[in-house]
Each structure stands twice: as C-alpha cells, then as structure tokens.
C-alpha positions, 0 to 999 in steps of 0.5 A: 499500499503506497502513501496515497492510498493510506492517506486516502483511507485515513481521510475517508475514516475521518470523514465517516467518524465526523458523519457519525458524530453529526448523526449520533450526537445531541450536543450542538458543540459536538455536532459542530466539531464533527462538521469541522472534522469532515471539512478537514478530512475533505481538505486532507483528500484534496491535498493528497490528490493534488500532491499525487497528480502534481497540481496546485488545484487541490491546495488552492481549494483547501485554502478556500475551504479553510477561509469558509470554515473560519467564517463558519466557526465565527458565526457558529460559535456565536450562535451556540453561545447565544443559544446557551445563554438563553436556554442554558443548554446546547442540546439539539433536542431542546433547540427544536422548541425554538420554532415559532 
C-alpha cells in the first residue's frame, strides 16, 4: 500500500467519524466539531490528490475551504453561545422548541 492510498483511507475514516458524530450526537458543540472534522477530512483528500497528480488545484481549494470554515466557526460559535445563554443547554433536542 503506497502513501496515497493510506492517506486516502485515513481521510475517508475521518470523514465517516465526523458523519457519525453529526448523526449520533445531541450536543450542538459536538455536532459542530464533527462538521469541522468532515471539512478537514475533505481538505486532506484534496491535498493528497493534488500532491499525487502534481497540481496545485487541490491546495488552492483547501485554502478557500479553510477560509469558509473560519467564517463558519465565527458565526456558528456565536450562535451556540447565544443559544446557551438563553436556554442554558446546547442540546439539539431542546433547540427544536425554538420554532415559532
């Protein structure tokens, strides 16, 4: 097994762990961390294939994904903190009551 295959399997495993975290967890913070894990798994795959084929397209895509992820973190954490201040919980089950 060469390095590209190993890193591709690692990226797939990280993505699956993140997807399971999104589907199985009830805490908004853990779901948020799982989404970030999925983004990082995709970044790892992009960099791996860019290195394998000797092109910079994957690395440029990773740069844009990291920029969008930073904005997502800022907005997402602000929402989670605001919800925690009003509800005193970050449980996703309790957030369903926010529908008006």
